[in-house]
Steps between C-alpha positions, in 0.01 A plus 500: 500500500477649834426337838219286359629382163224241450220750573671755274530245221125404532412871451714543195371183342122582564544858351690365206224238417173668601414599149527155362252324734155548611450677840370175656826316388712786626331484834543125528865528414555769746317297777741195416811694502418698812427171691829376372683791635344447843579131493855557377565755793413219731726259328799731523425546872566123543792491240672843471723356231221522237566783263266794543543606133274295262736596207766286673272201610659151431398151563509550876247770508272332253497172684429707840201653325381170384520332849330822633203437280468137595535612876193728445310192387389636165407260216711425203283713276535803708883430532521500126318820480711678743805360333401625173446853623832488683675389189356789300648738763851334495515499119412863493800558731714287259517208732415175317570271803153336508525390138857387545391285806202345313744350260759395760288427798146422373431283803494784748207666318118421560337294228188604333201296602206533263173400669146628415346678791150402614163633370208560702188276464165660403394470863796666632485783237128554584591528870768756437266722277216456765738638761514835313132556543514666846757761427333835509529830307745574225754259642238217475417601148863482383573189686220314340597631159878420544477151630220392236681656227818309603296172511337558159766654297818345632679854511819531713465718801665805369353460140154579661626761762674701225201493260334828405137573464543527111627127502167383602233482224165385627352537143685199370596358840871506484795623712820610346814409678704819445767425764590133459775316672832599346327799313838674420692186400312193374140563611227571247150664548210274463126507516303260740122429486266591789288175536131511580533419880726803551288751310254588769773564748685726259189717437430518873870606556476771228196648661668506833799663340297776335361589855831512675643738221191718532587553858832633389344729245650280221340349187781270425859398602773279351519194728243253475529410863604761756515571870180695625695806611745504200311434176795609274726208631480121440419279779821362668569135482556496877132581539397199289739284708324622818147413357635168374600416859160605632309281237712205594391536865131549410478217233732265672665439164883553458570666149714752319419735213726283279299199618179673372693548163572119497136426588392706203712315260391152634139602492530589138671190421260282675211657307663400176690818402795399298841544677614753229209725580571464870867585454404822307243604762761462782760705283753209469743486196445128451289223638804348664474757783140453538508124529824487724396768750132562477256244373481166329206282393421247763526129448114439515435774240772353271352137521149633425618686191701200380176275540289748330741520206472120437117514519489742195382336180794625309737291697615175324363168621674182559335198342585170697481195276306217649724202576301189575779234530846500646653368168388809312728713688833613320791313626329194625554160335 
């Protein structure tokens, strides 16, 4: 395995699996494993007895990695994600130590905590979208388009960034998600509607897009959104992260792209859209995922619907008999 067996193993693993996952998934896995490589090097400086070869890792090495994760202060969800990626690498090397330890020593592993993230209020969402208005030029146009589209379609960050021009149909106002999460494994393409509030922004964006392409002497290009100097390439997610941070400063509202996705789902649910339709729009396999992690009808709406249900004429009524004297009640002598 050479001088750096963990780094070599990561390279072999990524090359062997690159055709089975989407580019975004591969990039995320590589990021996790390269960070693990750096962290494990530090662990070995403190404890040279740790094995450098991941194919020979045992309980000692896995416990050291777990303690290292906790030492970095990352939350349980992120720990589970990193552990899942690491386990994939180890099983590729023929080392089942993580699965073995989960049976023998389940107490040492982080537990999954399921909690719905917060959604933005309408006032907060309006403040975020208003903060895009001062951005100038082509950057301003695609920033307004991107963040409004995230808010009114519920698309994941990469689902929109990887979209092509042919995916957008302004005749019937739909956007095809050609590159869904898990596209080479479990993900399925879907079509999302472009609602009325988003349509003027889309048209303005497309007009600005034509002008930028004309400056390059081009009639069309594949990517729907692209950097001004490289119209044949998709916009990078780091660019969106940068603008997200800028909009947080301008609006005073803390948010994430995933938070806009949850906001979209909650907004639909609050407007009376059935949970089954919301789940389909978000690209979930079942409503269980939607309700557990994204949105759920609030208590006030539920009480209102229950009261309305009992006000409908079709509901059975209860006829209370008139009882005038105590001795008419059953059971009384």
